[in-house]
C-alpha positions as CSV (number, residue, x, y, z in Angstrom):
1,M,-4.2,-27.4,-15.1
2,T,-5.3,-25.4,-12.1
3,D,-2.8,-24.9,-9.3
4,P,-4.4,-26.2,-6.1
5,R,-2.8,-23.3,-4.3
6,S,-4.2,-20.8,-6.7
7,S,-6.3,-18.1,-5.1
8,S,-10.1,-18.6,-5.2
9,T,-12.9,-17.4,-3.0
10,P,-11.9,-19.0,0.3
11,P,-14.4,-20.3,2.8
12,G,-15.3,-17.5,5.1
13,D,-16.0,-15.1,2.2
14,A,-19.2,-13.9,0.7
15,N,-20.1,-15.6,-2.6
16,A,-18.3,-13.7,-5.3
17,S,-21.2,-14.3,-7.7
18,E,-23.9,-12.6,-5.5
19,P,-25.9,-10.2,-7.7
20,S,-25.4,-6.5,-7.1
21,G,-27.6,-5.2,-4.3
22,A,-28.2,-8.6,-2.7
23,R,-27.5,-9.1,1.0
24,A,-24.1,-10.7,1.5
25,P,-24.3,-14.1,3.1
26,G,-22.9,-14.6,6.6
27,P,-19.4,-15.9,7.2
28,R,-18.5,-19.5,6.6
29,P,-15.7,-21.4,8.4
30,L,-12.3,-20.1,7.5
31,A,-10.1,-22.3,5.3
32,P,-6.7,-23.2,6.7
33,G,-4.0,-20.8,5.6
34,L,-2.3,-17.4,6.3
35,Y,-4.6,-14.3,6.4
36,I,-2.9,-10.9,5.9
37,V,-5.4,-8.7,7.7
38,A,-5.4,-4.9,7.4
39,T,-6.5,-3.0,10.5
40,P,-7.4,0.6,11.3
41,I,-4.7,3.3,11.1
42,G,-6.6,5.4,13.7
43,N,-10.3,5.2,13.8
44,L,-11.3,1.8,15.1
45,R,-14.5,1.8,13.0
46,D,-12.5,1.6,9.8
47,I,-12.1,-2.1,10.2
48,T,-13.9,-4.2,7.6
49,L,-16.6,-6.8,8.3
50,R,-14.4,-9.4,6.6
51,A,-11.4,-8.6,8.8
52,L,-13.6,-9.0,11.9
53,D,-14.8,-12.4,10.6
54,V,-11.2,-13.5,10.1
55,L,-10.0,-12.3,13.5
56,A,-12.9,-14.0,15.1
57,G,-12.3,-17.3,13.3
58,A,-8.5,-17.5,13.3
59,D,-6.9,-20.1,15.5
60,R,-4.2,-17.6,16.4
61,V,-3.3,-14.0,15.5
62,F,0.3,-12.8,15.1
63,A,0.6,-9.1,15.9
64,E,3.4,-6.6,15.8
65,D,2.4,-5.3,19.2
66,T,0.0,-7.6,21.1
67,R,-1.0,-4.7,23.4
68,V,-2.2,-2.6,20.5
69,T,-4.0,-5.5,18.8
70,Q,-5.7,-6.5,22.1
71,K,-7.2,-3.0,22.3
72,L,-8.6,-3.5,18.8
73,L,-10.0,-6.9,19.6
74,S,-11.5,-5.7,22.9
75,A,-13.2,-2.8,21.1
76,H,-15.0,-5.2,18.9
77,G,-15.7,-7.8,21.5
78,L,-13.3,-10.4,20.1
79,G,-11.1,-12.8,21.9
80,A,-8.2,-14.5,20.0
81,R,-5.0,-16.2,20.9
82,L,-2.3,-13.6,20.4
83,D,1.3,-14.1,19.6
84,S,3.9,-11.4,18.8
85,Y,5.5,-11.1,15.4
86,H,7.9,-8.2,14.8
87,E,11.3,-7.4,13.3
88,H,13.2,-8.6,16.5
89,N,11.6,-12.0,16.7
90,E,10.8,-12.6,13.1
91,A,12.7,-15.8,12.7
92,R,11.3,-17.5,15.8
93,A,7.8,-16.2,15.4
94,G,7.8,-17.1,11.7
95,A,8.8,-20.7,12.5
96,S,5.9,-20.8,15.0
97,A,3.5,-19.5,12.4
98,L,4.7,-22.0,9.8
99,A,4.3,-24.8,12.3
100,A,0.7,-23.7,13.0
101,L,0.0,-23.6,9.2
102,E,1.5,-27.1,8.9
103,A,-0.9,-28.3,11.6
104,G,-3.8,-27.0,9.5
105,E,-4.6,-23.9,11.5
106,R,-6.0,-20.6,10.4
107,V,-3.3,-18.0,11.1
108,A,-3.9,-14.2,10.9
109,L,-1.1,-11.6,10.6
110,V,-1.7,-8.0,11.6
111,S,0.6,-5.0,12.1
112,D,0.2,-2.2,14.6
113,A,-2.0,-0.4,12.1
114,G,-2.8,-0.5,8.4
115,T,-1.9,-3.2,5.9
116,P,0.8,-5.7,7.0
117,L,4.1,-5.8,5.1
118,I,3.9,-2.1,4.1
119,S,7.1,-0.9,5.9
120,D,6.4,-3.7,8.4
121,P,7.8,-7.3,8.7
122,G,5.9,-10.2,7.1
123,Y,7.3,-10.6,3.6
124,R,9.5,-13.5,4.6
125,L,6.6,-15.2,6.3
126,V,4.4,-14.9,3.3
127,R,7.1,-16.1,1.0
128,A,7.8,-19.1,3.3
129,A,4.1,-20.0,3.5
130,I,3.8,-19.9,-0.3
131,A,6.9,-22.1,-0.7
132,A,5.5,-24.6,1.8
133,G,2.3,-24.9,-0.2
134,H,0.0,-23.0,2.2
135,S,-2.8,-20.6,1.0
136,V,-2.2,-16.9,1.6
137,F,-5.3,-14.7,1.7
138,P,-5.2,-10.9,1.5
139,I,-7.8,-9.2,3.7
140,P,-7.6,-5.6,2.4
141,G,-8.5,-2.5,4.2
142,P,-6.9,0.7,5.7
143,S,-3.5,1.9,4.4
144,A,-1.9,5.2,5.3
145,V,-0.3,5.4,1.9
146,L,-3.6,5.3,0.0
147,A,-5.4,7.4,2.6
148,A,-2.9,10.1,2.2
149,L,-2.7,9.8,-1.6
150,C,-6.4,10.1,-2.2
151,A,-6.8,13.3,-0.2
152,A,-3.4,15.0,-1.0
153,G,-4.5,16.6,-4.3
154,L,-1.4,15.3,-6.2
155,P,-1.5,13.1,-9.3
156,S,-2.5,9.6,-8.3
157,D,-2.5,7.7,-11.6
158,R,1.2,6.8,-11.0
159,F,2.9,6.8,-7.7
160,L,5.9,5.3,-5.9
161,F,5.8,4.3,-2.2
162,A,9.4,4.5,-1.0
163,G,8.9,3.7,2.7
164,F,11.1,5.5,5.2
165,L,14.1,7.6,4.0
166,P,17.4,6.8,5.6
167,A,18.2,8.7,8.8
168,K,21.7,9.8,7.8
169,A,22.2,12.6,5.4
170,G,24.4,10.9,2.8
171,P,22.3,7.7,2.3
172,R,19.1,9.9,2.5
173,A,20.4,12.2,-0.3
174,R,21.3,9.1,-2.5
175,A,17.9,7.6,-1.9
176,I,16.1,10.8,-3.0
177,G,18.4,11.0,-6.0
178,E,17.4,7.5,-7.1
179,V,13.8,8.6,-7.6
180,A,14.2,12.2,-8.5
181,D,13.5,11.8,-12.2
182,L,10.4,9.6,-11.9
183,R,7.3,11.1,-13.5
184,A,5.2,10.0,-10.5
185,T,4.0,11.2,-7.1
186,L,6.5,10.1,-4.4
187,V,5.2,8.8,-1.1
188,F,7.3,8.4,2.1
189,Y,6.8,7.6,5.7
190,E,8.5,9.8,8.3
191,S,8.7,10.4,12.0
192,G,8.0,13.7,13.7
193,P,11.6,14.4,14.9
194,R,13.1,13.8,11.5
195,L,10.4,15.5,9.4
196,A,12.0,18.9,9.0
197,E,15.4,17.4,8.0
198,A,13.6,15.1,5.5
199,L,11.7,17.9,3.9
200,A,14.9,20.0,3.6
201,A,16.7,17.1,2.0
202,L,13.8,16.6,-0.5
203,A,13.7,20.3,-1.4
204,A,17.5,20.4,-1.8
205,T,17.4,17.5,-4.4
206,L,14.0,17.9,-6.0
207,G,13.6,21.6,-5.9
208,P,10.4,23.5,-5.1
209,R,7.9,20.8,-6.1
210,D,4.4,20.5,-4.7
211,G,4.4,18.7,-1.4
212,V,2.0,17.5,1.2
213,V,2.5,16.4,4.8
214,A,-0.3,14.2,6.1
215,R,-0.4,13.2,9.7
216,E,-2.7,11.6,12.2
217,L,-4.8,10.2,9.4
218,T,-8.4,9.2,10.4
219,K,-7.8,10.5,14.0
220,M,-9.2,13.5,15.8
221,F,-6.3,15.8,14.8
222,E,-5.9,14.7,11.2
223,E,-4.0,17.3,9.2
224,F,-3.0,17.9,5.6
225,R,-0.5,20.7,5.0
226,R,0.0,21.5,1.3
227,D,2.8,23.8,0.0
228,R,6.0,23.8,-1.9
229,L,8.7,21.5,-0.5
230,D,11.0,24.4,0.5
231,A,8.1,26.2,2.3
232,L,7.1,23.0,4.1
233,A,10.8,22.6,5.2
234,V,10.9,26.1,6.6
235,H,7.6,25.7,8.4
236,Y,8.5,22.4,10.1
237,A,12.0,23.7,11.0
238,Q,10.4,26.5,12.9
239,A,7.5,24.6,14.5
240,P,7.8,22.0,17.2
241,A,8.3,18.5,15.9
242,P,4.8,17.1,15.2
243,K,3.5,14.0,16.9
244,G,1.9,11.0,15.3
245,E,2.5,9.0,12.2
246,I,3.4,11.1,9.1
247,V,3.2,10.6,5.4
248,I,5.1,12.9,3.0
249,L,3.9,13.2,-0.6
250,V,5.8,14.9,-3.4
251,G,4.4,15.8,-6.8
252,P,6.0,14.8,-10.1
253,P,8.6,17.0,-11.7
254,E,7.1,20.2,-13.0
255,G,7.5,20.6,-16.8
256,A,8.7,17.0,-17.1
257,D,9.3,16.4,-20.8
258,A,6.1,14.9,-22.2
259,P,6.7,12.1,-24.7
260,D,6.7,13.2,-28.4
261,P,3.2,12.4,-29.8
262,D,4.8,11.0,-33.0
263,E,6.8,8.6,-30.8
264,V,3.7,7.5,-29.0
265,D,1.9,7.0,-32.3
266,A,4.8,4.9,-33.7
267,A,4.8,2.7,-30.6
268,L,1.0,2.2,-30.8
269,K,1.2,1.3,-34.5
270,A,3.9,-1.3,-33.7
271,A,1.9,-2.7,-30.8
272,L,-1.3,-2.8,-32.8
273,A,0.4,-5.0,-35.4
274,H,0.3,-7.9,-33.0
275,L,-1.9,-6.9,-30.0
276,S,-5.6,-5.9,-29.5
277,V,-6.4,-2.2,-29.1
278,K,-6.8,-2.7,-25.3
279,D,-3.5,-4.6,-24.9
280,A,-1.6,-2.2,-27.2
281,A,-2.9,0.8,-25.2
282,D,-2.0,-0.8,-21.9
283,E,1.5,-1.6,-23.1
284,V,2.2,1.9,-24.5
285,A,0.6,3.7,-21.5
286,R,2.9,1.8,-19.1
287,R,5.9,2.5,-21.3
288,F,5.4,6.3,-21.5
289,A,3.7,6.7,-18.1
290,L,0.6,8.2,-19.8
291,P,-3.1,8.0,-18.7
292,R,-4.5,4.8,-20.2
293,R,-7.8,6.3,-21.3
294,D,-6.0,8.9,-23.5
295,V,-3.7,6.2,-25.0
296,Y,-6.7,3.9,-25.6
297,A,-8.6,6.7,-27.4
298,R,-5.6,7.4,-29.6
299,A,-5.2,3.6,-30.3
300,L,-8.8,3.4,-31.5
301,A,-8.2,6.3,-33.9
302,L,-5.0,4.8,-35.3
303,K,-6.7,1.3,-35.6
304,D,-9.5,2.9,-37.7
305,A,-6.9,4.6,-39.9
306,L,-4.8,1.5,-40.5
C-alpha cells in the first residue's frame, strides 16, 4: 500500500517523465507542505529555477535572517511574507510554521546561505512536520560542503561532514580523535578567528595529511589553499585572520591499511550466495570503503568462476 505521504513529483515541478532535451513545462501551483529550499552561498545567480518558483509561490518563507533573504528576494524581483526562524526562536517559530502547515499553507524554509539544516536549525521542524503528516519537499541547490569538496582535489568517493569543531581545546581534540581513523575525506566548517587554532589541532592529532582551506566560495575573492595540515597551520598563524565563511578539508590517512584482497573475495563469495552481483558489490564496497566499480568488476569475475 502506498503511503499517502510518500514523496512523489509534487505540483509545481516539471513532469519527471519529460523526454531528454524537451523543454521543461512551466511551474504548476505548489502543493501544501514544507519546502526546504537551498539558496546561493555567495553568487546570487546560483539559485535554481525551481527554488525561485517555490519562493514565489509559498504562502510564507521562514528565514534564518530575514534581512539576508530579503536581499535575495529583491534581487530576483520576488515578494514573500517573511518570518524569522533561527536557533534562538526555534520553538516559537517552529510552532508558527506547523500551524501554517496545518492550515494547508505552502511553507518554505531557507537559511542564510546554502542548504538548510546543514549546520543550521531546521531538523526539528522537518521531523515535527513529518510526524504531523505533512509533506516535506527538498529543493536542492548550493551547498558549501559540496562546492568545496568538488574543487579541493581530495578523494570524494567517501567523505564525512563534521560541522564546526568545538571552540575549546579539550573538546576539539576529542572530536578530532573520534574521526581520526576514518578512511574518508573530512570536511569541517570554521570561522576566520579560529582557523589557525583549528588547523594546528588537526595537524597535532592527524599528522601532516593533505589539507585544503576553501573560503568565500562562489564570491569575488574565492580562494583554495592546498598544503599539508602543518604547513597550513603555520601559514594562518602568521597571516591575519581571514574573513568570510571557511571550509576545511582533510584527506584520508596516508598509507591506510588496504583491506586484504583475499578477505574482500571471501566477503564477495559469501554475499553472492544470496545476493545479485550488483547488491553483493554494493554491500562489500560499503563494508570495506572501496570504490564500487572496482568491487563490482571483481564480483563479476568471481560470479563467472563460481
